[in-house]
Backbone as CSV, one residue per row, in Angstrom:
resi,resn,N_x,N_y,N_z,CA_x,CA_y,CA_z,C_x,C_y,C_z
1,UNK,237.558,170.214,37.795,237.244,169.495,36.999,238.460,169.312,35.847
2,UNK,237.760,168.070,34.397,238.403,167.138,33.800,238.916,168.045,32.324
3,UNK,239.866,168.624,31.794,239.146,169.237,30.796,239.938,169.254,28.985
4,UNK,238.553,168.622,28.466,239.510,167.988,27.443,238.941,168.906,26.074
5,UNK,239.681,169.070,25.547,240.512,169.738,24.899,241.732,169.105,23.653
6,UNK,241.528,170.278,22.589,241.940,170.272,20.826,243.621,169.847,20.866
7,UNK,244.203,170.964,22.348,245.328,171.008,22.578,246.142,169.327,23.810
8,UNK,244.466,168.940,24.178,245.393,168.137,25.385,244.556,167.576,26.765
9,UNK,244.742,166.599,27.207,243.372,165.852,28.508,244.336,165.916,29.073
10,UNK,243.606,167.548,29.911,244.489,167.718,31.478,243.803,167.587,32.734
11,UNK,243.412,167.097,33.136,243.821,166.447,34.568,244.694,166.350,35.211
12,UNK,244.463,166.586,37.155,245.512,166.124,37.574,245.550,165.246,38.776
13,UNK,246.759,164.360,38.790,245.779,163.172,38.897,245.946,163.081,40.447
14,UNK,245.629,161.973,40.660,245.517,162.006,41.977,244.253,162.857,42.537
15,UNK,243.189,164.288,42.141,242.512,164.495,42.140,241.213,164.697,41.587
16,UNK,239.782,164.287,42.524,238.809,163.234,41.982,237.888,164.657,42.095
17,UNK,236.951,164.215,40.245,236.363,164.992,39.800,235.242,164.857,39.784
18,UNK,234.979,164.125,41.010,234.117,163.892,40.848,232.416,164.263,39.970
19,UNK,232.459,162.939,38.434,231.987,163.509,36.513,231.889,164.620,36.332
20,UNK,232.489,166.414,36.787,232.658,167.299,35.912,233.687,167.050,35.079
21,UNK,233.550,168.012,33.513,234.403,167.757,33.204,233.825,168.640,32.169
22,UNK,234.991,169.699,31.657,234.366,170.495,30.758,235.626,170.186,29.343
23,UNK,234.173,170.442,28.160,235.200,169.612,26.675,234.854,171.212,25.650
24,UNK,235.930,171.841,25.586,237.045,173.160,24.749,236.965,172.641,23.283
25,UNK,236.425,173.070,22.737,237.297,174.013,21.575,237.731,175.906,21.021
26,UNK,238.552,175.518,22.132,238.684,176.969,21.964,239.317,178.356,20.817
27,UNK,239.563,177.262,19.244,239.486,177.921,18.183,238.720,177.311,16.841
28,UNK,237.960,177.265,16.884,237.247,176.287,15.865,237.074,176.873,13.998
29,UNK,237.943,176.235,13.203,238.099,177.376,12.189,239.436,177.695,11.799
30,UNK,240.244,177.292,12.918,241.861,178.042,12.739,242.650,177.953,11.490
31,UNK,241.566,177.608,11.002,242.214,177.705,8.819,242.015,178.868,8.456
32,UNK,240.233,178.719,8.551,240.022,180.387,8.587,240.263,181.147,8.526
33,UNK,240.945,180.946,9.938,241.514,182.799,10.589,243.058,182.841,10.446
34,UNK,243.280,181.362,10.243,245.059,181.708,9.511,244.764,182.231,8.250
35,UNK,244.193,182.019,7.223,243.083,182.644,5.834,243.022,183.972,5.914
36,UNK,242.827,184.200,7.140,242.249,185.618,7.514,240.148,185.485,6.964
37,UNK,240.005,184.348,6.934,238.255,184.290,6.426,237.943,184.098,8.151
38,UNK,237.152,184.876,8.107,236.677,185.115,9.359,235.550,183.648,9.532
39,UNK,235.640,182.957,9.934,234.882,181.579,9.780,235.463,180.546,10.881
40,UNK,235.539,181.639,11.872,235.821,180.795,13.295,235.453,181.316,14.583
41,UNK,235.169,179.901,15.577,233.861,180.241,16.974,234.722,179.499,17.538
42,UNK,233.975,180.171,19.078,234.745,179.192,20.703,233.990,178.127,20.483
43,UNK,233.702,176.842,21.290,232.600,176.130,21.896,233.150,175.778,23.250
44,UNK,232.137,175.697,24.606,232.820,175.129,25.472,231.826,174.484,25.959
45,UNK,231.326,173.521,26.488,230.715,172.415,26.743,231.159,171.809,28.539
46,UNK,230.346,171.942,29.152,230.279,171.355,30.693,228.681,170.355,30.987
47,UNK,229.536,169.471,31.169,229.109,168.283,31.766,229.052,167.058,33.012
48,UNK,227.620,167.038,33.633,228.234,166.178,35.443,227.768,165.116,35.343
49,UNK,228.857,163.595,35.936,228.523,162.720,35.242,227.781,162.069,33.674
50,UNK,228.074,162.549,32.899,227.418,162.375,31.477,226.935,162.726,31.580
51,UNK,225.930,163.930,32.357,225.126,164.855,31.391,224.983,166.528,31.296
52,UNK,224.825,166.792,29.761,224.766,168.108,29.667,224.143,168.941,30.685
53,UNK,225.151,169.902,30.517,224.163,170.653,31.955,224.618,172.662,30.856
54,UNK,225.370,172.627,30.673,225.696,174.251,29.564,226.267,173.822,28.247
55,UNK,226.329,174.315,27.731,226.219,174.198,25.807,226.731,176.258,25.696
56,UNK,228.178,176.439,24.845,228.558,178.058,25.306,229.292,178.402,23.425
57,UNK,228.378,178.646,22.439,229.321,179.440,21.274,229.548,180.969,21.684
58,UNK,230.336,181.497,21.055,230.966,182.818,21.078,231.504,182.499,19.534
59,UNK,231.480,183.163,17.871,231.751,184.049,17.338,232.362,185.364,17.576
60,UNK,233.794,185.819,17.885,234.276,186.359,17.818,233.978,187.080,17.028
61,UNK,233.487,187.114,15.589,234.033,187.924,14.619,232.902,189.596,14.367
62,UNK,231.710,188.247,14.436,230.029,188.881,14.996,229.792,189.602,15.937
63,UNK,231.137,189.337,17.036,229.823,188.745,18.627,228.609,188.155,19.081
64,UNK,228.628,187.276,17.938,227.842,185.882,18.146,227.097,185.092,19.364
65,UNK,226.530,185.062,20.316,226.937,184.470,21.563,225.452,183.620,21.482
66,UNK,225.692,181.912,21.884,224.628,181.455,21.917,225.200,180.821,22.849
67,UNK,223.993,180.410,24.009,224.166,179.655,25.410,223.940,178.980,26.073
68,UNK,223.343,177.739,26.348,223.058,177.011,27.782,223.049,177.437,29.129
69,UNK,221.943,178.367,29.834,222.351,177.506,31.391,221.365,178.039,32.038
70,UNK,221.433,176.487,32.793,219.960,176.332,34.369,218.410,176.001,32.985
71,UNK,219.056,175.548,31.954,218.482,175.330,30.351,217.091,176.078,29.808
72,UNK,218.186,177.661,29.762,217.445,177.866,28.780,218.826,178.979,27.580
73,UNK,218.095,178.794,27.064,218.763,178.991,25.407,218.932,181.047,25.115
74,UNK,220.032,181.316,25.082,220.268,182.367,25.199,220.656,183.271,24.094
75,UNK,220.470,183.494,23.353,221.374,184.353,22.107,221.594,186.052,22.044
76,UNK,222.398,186.087,22.051,223.087,187.958,21.902,223.762,188.412,20.878
77,UNK,223.387,189.193,20.343,224.293,189.893,19.066,223.775,189.216,18.484
78,UNK,222.364,188.441,18.042,222.781,187.935,16.675,221.316,188.308,15.774
79,UNK,221.091,189.729,15.781,220.093,190.485,15.265,220.412,189.855,13.726
80,UNK,221.252,189.805,12.830,221.865,190.550,11.867,222.456,188.982,11.171
81,UNK,220.847,187.771,11.453,222.060,186.325,11.112,222.014,186.224,9.542
82,UNK,223.324,186.578,9.038,223.945,186.052,7.742,225.623,185.777,7.951
83,UNK,225.976,184.353,7.469,226.386,184.887,6.751,227.536,184.641,4.613
84,UNK,227.857,185.150,4.683,228.127,184.690,3.163,227.055,185.084,2.113
85,UNK,225.614,186.503,3.065,225.155,186.399,1.557,223.952,185.671,2.030
86,UNK,224.407,184.729,3.213,222.648,183.813,2.747,221.291,184.309,3.796
87,UNK,220.775,185.028,3.438,219.815,185.700,4.202,217.968,185.454,4.036
88,UNK,217.988,184.325,3.652,216.270,184.182,3.995,216.308,182.586,3.991
89,UNK,215.587,183.274,6.154,215.559,181.881,6.750,215.870,180.913,6.190
90,UNK,215.690,179.990,7.256,216.835,177.754,6.695,214.120,177.302,7.875
91,UNK,214.392,176.257,7.147,212.679,176.420,7.454,212.065,174.958,5.780
92,UNK,213.376,174.499,5.790,213.200,173.837,4.307,212.194,172.387,5.208
93,UNK,211.607,171.416,4.544,210.876,169.996,4.420,210.961,169.783,4.345
94,UNK,211.980,169.410,3.104,212.786,168.380,1.983,213.904,168.670,1.255
95,UNK,215.059,168.187,0.704,216.139,168.091,1.086,215.578,168.964,-0.421
96,UNK,215.090,169.025,-1.627,215.241,169.688,-2.660,215.431,170.613,-1.867
97,UNK,214.996,171.851,-0.973,214.592,173.021,-0.891,215.793,173.148,0.729
98,UNK,216.016,172.262,1.184,217.570,172.750,2.077,218.675,172.425,1.798
99,UNK,219.113,174.010,2.519,220.323,174.205,3.159,221.071,173.631,3.935
100,UNK,222.140,172.727,2.881,222.639,171.136,4.615,224.465,171.941,4.100
101,UNK,224.794,172.338,5.633,226.365,171.846,5.704,226.143,170.257,5.671
102,UNK,228.138,169.826,5.092,228.249,168.952,5.180,230.098,168.964,5.149
103,UNK,230.322,167.719,6.027,231.731,167.646,6.476,231.856,166.487,6.338
104,UNK,233.643,166.052,5.818,234.100,165.007,6.011,235.431,165.073,7.239
105,UNK,235.377,165.439,7.865,236.180,165.587,9.077,237.294,165.740,8.906
106,UNK,238.101,165.100,9.466,239.976,164.772,9.912,240.532,163.274,8.791
107,UNK,239.886,162.087,8.756,239.939,160.706,8.182,239.826,160.922,6.769
108,UNK,240.906,161.965,6.375,241.065,161.914,4.451,241.463,161.303,4.546
109,UNK,241.832,160.183,4.697,241.698,159.101,3.917,241.206,157.505,3.088
110,UNK,239.981,158.683,3.677,238.402,157.667,3.559,237.411,158.683,2.455
111,UNK,238.344,159.885,2.070,237.548,161.005,1.383,235.828,160.671,0.129
112,UNK,237.449,159.887,-0.370,237.663,158.906,-1.989,235.561,158.307,-1.897
113,UNK,235.697,157.263,-0.701,235.142,156.754,-0.163,233.714,157.488,0.316
114,UNK,234.101,158.222,0.553,233.243,159.039,1.480,231.573,159.808,0.377
115,UNK,233.214,160.740,-0.516,232.561,161.299,-1.866,231.675,160.158,-2.557
116,UNK,231.872,159.763,-2.864,230.772,158.818,-3.205,229.951,157.948,-3.100
117,UNK,229.783,157.525,-0.932,228.890,157.081,-0.776,227.596,157.850,0.092
118,UNK,227.262,157.456,1.500,225.744,159.039,2.450,226.218,160.417,1.814
119,UNK,227.733,161.357,2.458,228.066,162.221,2.349,227.064,162.774,0.263
120,UNK,227.857,161.918,-0.745,227.617,161.831,-1.867,226.282,162.261,-2.168
121,UNK,225.283,161.423,-1.918,224.120,160.601,-2.020,223.186,162.144,-1.387
122,UNK,223.483,162.273,-0.140,222.803,163.890,0.116,223.163,164.719,-0.477
123,UNK,224.426,164.762,-0.911,224.382,166.338,-1.212,223.666,166.695,-2.539
124,UNK,223.988,165.871,-2.985,223.005,165.597,-4.863,222.130,165.547,-4.436
125,UNK,221.405,165.663,-3.141,220.099,166.162,-3.238,219.794,167.444,-2.610
126,UNK,220.238,168.163,-2.151,220.001,169.461,-2.133,219.637,170.530,-1.960
127,UNK,219.608,171.456,-1.930,220.058,172.650,-2.854,220.365,173.160,-2.512
128,UNK,221.412,173.334,-1.154,222.640,174.250,-1.169,223.077,173.786,-0.024
129,UNK,224.503,173.399,-0.072,225.931,173.009,0.203,226.638,173.406,1.410
130,UNK,226.082,175.228,1.990,227.353,176.610,1.670,228.903,175.521,3.269
131,UNK,230.188,176.155,2.365,231.245,175.334,3.322,231.860,176.833,4.166
132,UNK,231.642,175.959,5.661,231.606,177.064,6.274,234.151,176.341,6.533
133,UNK,234.130,175.484,6.652,235.538,175.455,6.505,235.334,175.275,8.864
134,UNK,234.107,175.316,9.692,234.276,175.221,10.691,233.508,174.411,11.165
135,UNK,232.830,173.380,12.291,232.155,172.939,12.516,231.115,173.625,13.264
136,UNK,231.616,174.528,14.271,231.017,175.547,15.387,230.321,176.470,14.429
137,UNK,231.049,177.290,13.427,229.953,178.053,12.642,228.373,177.636,11.896
138,UNK,228.981,176.210,11.672,227.819,175.436,11.064,226.930,175.037,12.289
139,UNK,226.982,174.871,13.147,225.624,174.753,14.137,225.327,175.457,14.676
140,UNK,226.287,176.656,14.697,225.398,178.236,14.927,224.594,178.884,14.246
141,UNK,225.192,178.002,13.154,224.048,178.646,11.858,222.177,177.853,12.124
142,UNK,222.464,177.086,12.117,221.441,175.563,11.750,220.298,176.678,13.329
143,UNK,221.848,176.680,14.659,221.267,177.335,15.830,219.815,178.216,15.272
144,UNK,221.074,179.023,14.501,219.895,180.768,14.148,219.838,180.626,13.160
145,UNK,219.375,179.415,12.116,217.969,179.208,11.237,218.933,180.116,9.876
146,UNK,220.360,179.830,9.502,220.750,180.436,8.310,220.643,179.084,7.367
147,UNK,221.462,178.083,8.499,221.024,176.839,7.294,219.916,175.736,7.903
148,UNK,219.990,174.854,7.100,218.796,173.581,7.099,219.036,172.414,8.563
149,UNK,220.102,172.540,8.163,220.903,171.396,9.111,222.622,171.128,8.646
150,UNK,223.410,170.492,9.374,224.726,169.777,9.238,224.673,168.622,9.800
151,UNK,226.301,167.869,8.665,225.988,166.367,8.699,228.156,166.304,8.788
152,UNK,228.381,166.098,9.423,229.649,165.230,9.169,230.373,164.355,9.880
153,UNK,231.288,163.467,8.728,231.591,162.105,8.536,231.742,161.421,10.210
154,UNK,233.310,162.972,10.845,233.788,162.431,11.525,234.271,163.567,12.120
155,UNK,234.496,163.330,13.373,234.798,164.843,13.825,235.425,164.357,15.521
156,UNK,236.279,164.848,16.276,236.148,165.261,17.860,234.790,166.045,18.079
157,UNK,235.260,165.069,19.898,234.837,165.421,21.179,233.735,167.159,20.566
158,UNK,235.127,168.140,20.761,235.520,169.261,21.473,234.372,169.858,20.384
159,UNK,234.560,169.803,18.950,233.756,170.637,18.306,232.571,170.525,17.948
160,UNK,231.686,169.795,19.104,230.471,168.619,18.621,229.764,168.777,20.313
161,UNK,230.191,168.811,21.161,230.283,168.055,22.496,228.558,169.287,22.637
162,UNK,228.721,170.825,22.424,228.063,171.756,23.833,227.263,171.316,22.611
163,UNK,226.439,170.365,21.572,224.999,171.143,21.126,224.384,170.752,21.997
164,UNK,224.151,168.933,22.878,224.003,168.319,23.871,222.695,168.964,24.639
165,UNK,223.795,170.355,24.946,223.130,171.391,25.977,221.864,172.564,24.927
166,UNK,222.622,172.462,23.804,221.371,173.505,23.397,220.838,173.565,22.578
167,UNK,221.193,172.073,21.506,220.090,172.369,20.811,218.982,170.644,21.303
168,UNK,218.761,170.141,22.192,218.068,169.921,22.777,217.352,170.701,23.555
169,UNK,217.622,171.950,24.249,216.305,173.150,24.557,215.893,173.601,23.406
170,UNK,216.337,173.118,22.056,215.826,174.483,20.848,215.500,173.182,20.098
171,UNK,214.994,172.089,20.077,214.758,170.927,19.506,214.882,170.618,18.185
172,UNK,216.099,170.978,17.658,216.769,170.365,16.880,217.303,169.353,17.328
173,UNK,216.825,168.048,16.425,217.179,166.887,16.176,218.369,166.597,15.578
174,UNK,218.955,165.428,16.731,220.412,165.649,15.780,220.425,164.074,16.738
175,UNK,221.741,163.692,16.034,222.558,162.243,16.638,223.189,161.664,16.667
176,UNK,224.313,161.661,17.583,226.013,161.158,17.705,226.127,159.426,16.853
177,UNK,226.655,158.964,15.748,226.261,158.367,14.964,227.876,158.031,14.893
178,UNK,227.994,155.938,14.606,229.872,156.431,14.664,230.463,156.824,13.239
179,UNK,231.817,156.566,13.003,232.504,157.746,11.954,231.874,156.791,11.088
180,UNK,232.220,157.188,9.605,231.676,156.942,9.382,230.954,155.531,8.420
181,UNK,229.773,155.037,8.990,229.363,154.276,9.311,228.124,154.468,9.183
182,UNK,227.768,155.359,9.921,226.664,156.017,10.022,225.711,155.217,10.883
183,UNK,226.029,154.628,12.098,225.239,154.008,13.170,224.774,154.960,14.083
184,UNK,223.774,154.704,14.507,223.470,155.742,16.167,224.071,155.732,16.680
185,UNK,225.063,156.253,17.852,225.349,155.339,19.293,223.820,156.138,20.364
186,UNK,224.262,154.637,21.391,223.228,154.551,22.259,224.049,156.129,23.677
187,UNK,222.859,155.967,24.984,223.273,157.223,26.021,224.839,156.852,26.229
188,UNK,225.471,155.102,26.690,226.313,154.292,27.236,227.535,155.174,26.907
189,UNK,227.375,155.084,24.699,228.402,155.570,24.590,229.041,156.699,23.295
190,UNK,228.310,157.334,24.366,228.065,159.485,23.511,229.287,159.847,24.986
191,UNK,230.840,159.711,25.092,230.738,159.198,26.474,232.771,161.048,25.652
192,UNK,232.985,161.678,26.181,234.011,162.738,25.356,235.022,161.964,25.151
193,UNK,235.583,161.270,24.388,236.394,160.472,24.392,238.088,161.255,22.998
194,UNK,238.519,161.843,24.175,239.928,163.162,23.147,240.274,161.960,22.091
195,UNK,240.338,160.437,22.188,240.665,159.977,21.648,239.898,159.410,19.725
196,UNK,238.787,159.830,20.322,237.860,159.408,19.187,236.962,159.969,18.602
197,UNK,236.397,160.365,17.294,235.783,161.209,15.934,234.610,160.278,16.659
198,UNK,233.329,161.391,15.911,231.971,160.956,15.541,231.644,161.176,14.678
199,UNK,230.860,160.771,14.601,229.807,161.477,13.442,228.484,162.543,13.693
200,UNK,227.951,162.947,12.842,226.818,163.915,13.597,225.884,163.531,11.780
201,UNK,224.744,164.061,12.490,223.788,164.388,11.811,223.126,165.112,12.697
202,UNK,222.622,166.698,12.191,221.489,167.883,13.071,220.128,167.851,11.676
203,UNK,219.612,168.849,11.496,218.181,169.206,11.320,217.567,170.234,12.224
204,UNK,217.030,171.441,11.539,216.220,172.329,11.952,214.085,171.922,12.399
205,UNK,213.849,170.604,12.174,212.699,169.786,11.919,212.564,168.483,12.019
206,UNK,211.705,167.919,12.754,212.305,165.703,12.731,211.839,165.677,11.170
207,UNK,210.939,165.858,10.694,210.851,165.606,8.877,212.050,166.031,8.103
208,UNK,212.615,167.154,7.427,213.884,167.049,7.586,215.004,165.877,7.652
209,UNK,215.256,166.067,9.235,216.707,165.188,9.910,216.195,164.223,9.314
210,UNK,214.240,163.187,8.667,213.941,162.382,8.556,214.992,161.719,7.500
211,UNK,214.867,162.908,6.208,215.667,162.081,5.384,217.143,162.008,4.926
212,UNK,217.326,163.308,5.327,218.701,163.126,5.880,219.234,161.108,6.414
213,UNK,218.422,161.171,7.279,219.252,159.666,7.823,218.891,158.979,6.982
214,UNK,217.650,158.744,6.403,217.414,157.715,5.159,218.989,157.500,4.091
215,UNK,218.744,159.048,3.677,219.381,159.253,3.176,221.408,158.851,2.877
216,UNK,221.606,159.281,4.000,222.755,158.953,4.512,223.054,156.876,4.807
217,UNK,222.397,156.218,5.499,221.081,155.292,5.635,221.249,154.242,4.295
218,UNK,220.904,155.313,3.403,220.895,154.864,1.571,219.056,153.714,1.362
219,UNK,218.265,154.351,2.283,216.721,154.050,2.620,216.150,154.430,1.543
220,UNK,216.882,155.722,1.011,216.326,157.090,0.773,216.709,157.236,-0.556
């Protein structure tokens, strides 16, 4: 199996992987961990010939585990679904009542353009935009119904890839897009390339997702 991870690409010359790939982030939110903040998680995705088969998210601090195995998403130890005091279940249909996590991604030289552009428009429209400094914690929070959605302007594949196996089974709307432009990518463009970044947006219902995408594209 070919392994794509933040620490590098692991593949053995001469070996035929027959389309198997593992996309791994073994410590998303490392900045939080180094600062003593308990908001970090592990993400593992397994693809075969470009199709998502398995996805796993694990929060070692709260022992939350979310995984898709054989098409069934399982939640373990997630009865207490609280991060930083957000106790009200998500479920907003409009931006004005929504809690949506937002992040710039790693291309910080474009941060000012971003703040004044799509993310800025979205941030000005929502009820709350919690900051966890961890894409995987944001994604787990959407799956757990703690927040209503998540948008990031540019992120590496290992932070996002498990969504394809997990969100698709939970009915959570999501798109992979070109970084910073928010042009939706077609299926043939969604490959876990360690050299690329991907913009990403998701919401726990189609109505709210439509509002998010309209705001990102400047049509609302």
